[in-house]
C-alpha positions in Angstrom: -17.3 29.0 -35.4 -14.4 28.2 -33.2 -11.1 29.8 -34.3 -8.2 27.4 -34.9 -6.3 29.0 -31.9 -9.2 28.5 -29.4 -9.4 25.0 -30.6 -5.8 24.3 -30.1 -5.8 25.8 -26.7 -8.7 23.9 -25.8 -7.1 20.5 -26.9 -3.9 21.4 -25.1 -5.8 22.2 -22.0 -7.4 18.8 -22.3 -4.2 17.2 -22.8 -2.4 18.9 -19.9 -5.5 17.9 -17.7 -5.0 14.3 -18.7 -1.4 14.6 -17.8 -2.1 16.3 -14.5 -4.2 13.5 -13.2 -3.0 9.9 -13.0 -5.0 6.8 -14.2 -6.2 6.4 -10.6 -7.4 10.0 -10.2 -4.5 11.6 -8.4 -3.3 14.9 -9.2 0.2 15.0 -9.9 2.4 17.3 -7.9 3.7 20.6 -9.5 7.4 19.3 -9.6 6.3 16.1 -11.3 9.1 15.0 -13.8 6.8 14.2 -16.9 9.8 13.6 -19.2 11.5 11.1 -16.9 8.2 9.4 -16.2 7.3 9.0 -19.8 10.8 7.5 -20.7 10.1 4.9 -17.8 6.5 4.3 -18.6 7.0 3.7 -22.4 9.4 0.7 -21.5 7.1 -0.3 -18.7 4.1 -0.5 -20.9 5.7 -3.2 -23.1 6.2 -5.3 -20.0 2.6 -4.6 -18.9 1.3 -5.8 -22.2 3.4 -8.9 -22.3 2.2 -9.8 -18.5 -1.3 -9.2 -19.5 -1.2 -11.8 -22.2 0.4 -14.3 -19.9 -2.1 -13.5 -17.1 -5.1 -14.0 -19.5 -4.0 -17.4 -20.3 -3.3 -18.4 -16.5 -6.8 -17.0 -15.4 -8.5 -18.9 -18.5 -7.9 -22.2 -16.6 -10.5 -23.6 -14.2 -8.3 -24.5 -11.4 -8.2 -21.1 -9.8 -4.9 -19.9 -8.5 -3.4 -22.4 -6.3 -0.2 -21.6 -4.4 2.7 -22.6 -6.7 6.1 -21.3 -7.9 4.6 -20.3 -11.1 1.8 -18.0 -9.6 4.4 -16.5 -7.0 6.7 -15.7 -10.0 3.8 -14.2 -12.0 2.7 -12.0 -9.0 6.2 -10.9 -8.3 6.4 -9.6 -11.9 3.2 -7.6 -11.5 -0.4 -8.1 -11.9 -1.9 -6.1 -14.9 -4.5 -3.8 -13.5 -7.4 -5.4 -15.4 -6.8 -8.6 -13.3 -5.6 -7.1 -10.1 -9.1 -7.0 -8.3 -9.8 -10.7 -9.3 -6.3 -11.9 -8.3 -6.2 -10.0 -5.0 -9.6 -11.5 -4.0 -8.6 -15.1 -4.8 -5.0 -15.2 -3.3 -5.9 -13.3 -0.2 -8.7 -15.6 0.8 -11.3 -12.6 0.5 -13.2 -14.2 -2.5 -13.8 -17.5 -0.3 -14.9 -15.5 2.7 -17.4 -13.4 0.7 -18.9 -16.6 -0.9 -19.2 -18.3 2.4 -21.1 -15.2 3.7 -23.7 -14.1 1.3 -25.6 -11.0 2.2 -23.5 -10.4 5.4 -21.9 -7.1 4.1 -25.4 -5.7 3.4 -26.6 -6.8 6.9 -23.7 -4.8 8.5 -24.8 -1.6 6.6 -28.4 -2.2 7.5 -27.7 -3.1 11.2 -27.6 -0.7 14.3 -24.8 1.6 14.3 -22.4 2.8 16.9 -22.7 6.6 16.8 -19.2 7.4 18.1 -17.7 5.1 15.5 -19.8 6.7 12.7 -18.8 10.2 13.8 -15.0 9.3 13.8 -15.2 8.0 10.3 -17.3 10.8 9.0 -14.6 13.3 10.3 -11.9 11.4 8.3 -13.9 11.6 5.0 -12.6 14.9 3.7 -9.0 14.1 4.9 -8.9 11.0 2.7 -7.0 11.7 -0.6 -7.7 15.5 -1.0 -5.5 15.1 -4.1 -7.7 12.5 -5.7 -10.5 14.0 -7.9 -12.6 10.9 -7.6 -12.9 11.5 -3.7 -14.0 15.0 -3.8 -17.5 15.9 -3.0 -18.0 17.4 -6.5 -17.0 14.0 -8.3 -19.8 12.2 -9.8 -19.9 9.3 -8.7 -18.1 10.5 -5.4 -16.2 7.7 -3.8 -16.6 9.2 -0.2 -20.0 7.5 0.2 -18.5 4.1 -0.9 -15.4 4.7 1.4 -17.7 5.6 4.4 -19.9 2.4 3.9 -16.8 0.1 3.8 -15.4 1.6 6.9 -18.7 1.7 8.9 -19.3 -2.1 7.8 -15.8 -3.0 8.8 -15.9 -1.1 12.1 -19.0 -3.2 13.1 -17.6 -6.3 11.8 -14.3 -6.2 13.8 -15.4 -4.5 17.0 -11.9 -5.0 18.6 -10.4 -2.6 15.9 -13.4 -0.6 15.1 -11.8 2.2 13.2 -8.3 4.1 13.3 -6.6 6.5 11.0 -4.8 4.8 8.1 -7.6 2.4 7.4 -9.3 5.1 5.3 -6.4 5.2 3.0 -6.1 1.5 2.6 -9.7 1.1 2.1 -9.6 4.1 -0.5 -6.9 2.3 -2.5 -8.9 -1.0 -2.5 -12.1 1.0 -3.8 -10.0 2.4 -6.6 -8.7 -0.9 -7.7 -11.9 -3.2 -7.2 -14.5 -0.5 -8.0 -16.6 -2.7 -5.9 -17.9 -1.7 -2.3 -18.3 -5.5 -1.0 -15.1 -6.8 -2.5 -13.2 -3.7 -0.9 -14.7 -4.7 2.5 -13.6 -8.4 2.1 -10.0 -7.3 1.1 -9.9 -4.9 4.0 -10.8 -7.8 6.3 -8.1 -10.0 4.7 -5.4 -7.3 5.5 -6.5 -6.2 8.9 -7.7 -9.6 10.0 -5.3 -11.9 8.8 -2.2 -10.5 7.0 -1.5 -7.7 9.4 -2.7 -9.0 12.7 -2.9 -6.4 15.5 -1.8 -3.4 13.4 -4.9 -1.5 13.8 -6.0 -2.7 17.4 -6.2 0.2 20.1 -2.8 -0.7 21.4 -1.4 -1.3 17.9 0.8 -4.0 19.4 1.5 -5.8 16.1 2.5 -2.5 14.3 4.9 -1.6 17.2 6.3 -5.1 17.2 7.1 -5.0 13.5 8.8 -1.7 13.7 11.1 -3.1 16.3 11.5 -6.2 14.1 12.5 -4.0 11.2 15.2 -2.4 13.6 16.6 -5.9 14.6 16.7 -6.7 10.7 18.6 -3.7 10.0 21.1 -4.5 12.9 21.7 -7.9 11.2 21.7 -6.7 7.5 22.8 -3.1 7.6 24.7 -2.7 11.0 26.1 0.8 10.1 22.7 2.3 9.9 21.6 0.6 13.2 24.6 2.1 14.8 23.8 5.5 13.5 20.2 5.4 14.8 21.5 4.2 18.2 24.3 6.9 18.3 21.6 9.7 17.8 18.9 8.1 19.7 16.4 7.9 16.9 13.5 5.3 17.5 12.4 3.5 14.5 8.9 4.3 14.9 9.8 8.0 14.2 10.9 7.3 10.7 9.0 4.3 9.5 5.6 4.3 11.3 3.7 5.6 8.2 5.4 3.0 6.1 3.6 0.3 8.1 0.3 2.2 9.0 -0.3 3.1 5.5 1.4 0.3 3.6 3.5 2.7 1.6 0.4 4.9 0.6 1.4 8.5 0.1 5.1 7.4 0.8 5.8 5.7 -2.5 4.3 6.3 -6.1 1.0 4.6 -6.7 2.0 2.1 -9.2 4.9 1.0 -7.0 2.6 0.7 -4.1 0.1 -1.4 -6.1 3.0 -3.8 -7.1 3.9 -4.1 -3.4 0.4 -4.9 -2.5 0.3 -7.6 -5.3 2.9 -9.5 -3.2 1.6 -8.5 0.2 -1.7 -10.3 -0.6 0.0 -13.5 -1.9 3.2 -13.6 0.4 2.0 -11.8 3.4 3.5 -9.1 5.9 7.2 -10.3 5.0 7.1 -8.1 2.0 6.8 -4.9 4.0 10.3 -5.7 5.6 11.7 -6.5 2.1 10.6 -3.1 1.0 11.8 -1.2 4.0 15.3 -2.9 3.9 15.6 -2.3 0.1 15.0 1.5 0.8 17.5 1.8 3.4 20.2 -0.4 2.0 20.0 1.2 -1.4 20.5 4.6 0.3 22.8 3.4 2.9 25.5 6.0 2.1 23.3 9.0 1.7 21.6 8.1 5.2 25.1 7.9 6.8 25.9 11.5 6.0 23.3 12.5 8.6 25.0 14.3 11.6 21.9 14.8 13.9 18.6 13.7 14.8 16.5 16.0 12.4 19.1 15.1 9.7 18.3 11.3 10.0 14.6 12.0 9.8 15.0 14.2 6.7 17.1 11.5 5.0 14.3 9.0 5.6 11.9 11.1 3.9 14.0 11.7 0.9 14.8 8.0 0.3 11.2 7.3 -0.7 11.2 9.7 -3.7 13.1 9.9 -7.1 13.5 7.5 -10.0 14.6 4.5 -7.9 11.1 4.1 -6.4 9.2 5.4 -9.5 10.6 2.7 -11.7 8.5 0.2 -10.0 9.5 -3.0 -12.1 13.3 -2.7 -11.4 12.3 -1.7 -7.7 10.4 -5.1 -7.3 13.2 -7.1 -8.7 15.4 -5.3 -6.1 13.4 -6.1 -3.0 13.8 -9.9 -3.7 17.6 -9.6 -4.2 18.9 -6.7 -2.1 17.8 -7.7 1.5 19.2 -11.4 0.9 17.5 -14.2 2.6 14.5 -13.5 4.7 12.7 -16.4 6.1 9.4 -16.1 7.8 10.8 -18.3 10.7 13.4 -15.6 11.4 10.7 -12.9 11.1 8.4 -14.7 13.7 11.2 -15.3 16.1 12.0 -11.7 16.1 8.3 -10.9 16.5 8.3 -12.9 19.7 11.3 -11.4 21.3 10.3 -7.8 20.3 6.8 -8.3 21.5 8.0 -9.5 25.0 10.3 -6.5 25.2 7.4 -4.2 24.4 5.1 -5.8 26.9 7.9 -5.8 29.7 8.3 -2.0 29.1 4.7 -1.1 29.8 
């Protein structure tokens, strides 16, 4: 029979394993602050439980999720994980597209393949979330196959984009949340085809434009930072390109990223600017301590860590207050001028 000590050690080992891996399968880093996180999460759990009840009532109605101030308010306060996939599908238009195209996803998988595209995607498989136990070859089921299918299908669906790095991480998150291959495909289509136009095309013109737009918004709202960047000749793309390409994956904590995506699917790309401006504004004094080019780059890495970004509920409240007014008309006007400048510089 097993001794008391062995049994206790086994239980402790199991408990530490549970702790070590988050609910989405990501291994927590060695320096993870469990005490601080548990303090935050015990309070957040109360909020989640309350939100779940309200969402269940809202989704019981048969009128879908029409655009309304109530739905917007609910989404900004967070979608509980059990409802997340359904809500993302409906508000992004992915559900409607999937229903209008029955069997289309399967046809893409069964159709003729572009060998170069397939090889590029295969190369990225092992690089996608090496810190997530569900994407490892040893996992059962291993999500690599699902990820491969979604990316290959999308590459053949949207030939002008095909595949580029960053899409693997986005599709990976969609798979973790929906647990459904076809839904992940249609959500990827909503993001790349409609919400973030031209982010992932070969020239990445939409992505480059939006990085410049952020620079202009910082000039308007946080001029001291814009002046610092100009003085040291730091281009915005050097410090924020991964924020845009990966939609904050591997930049901010998982729970915070998901809360940002809740709003992204409903309100569109404007949310990315709100998040970026909040991070910069909140840490303005810290960034302004930088004395040189490398220093600025280091500061921008630091501002995406710590309690401010971990405590996702407070953080999400801040993104709608800290940057002040941000009208889509302003963003579109800036996009126009920044795009023209980039084209002229070619």
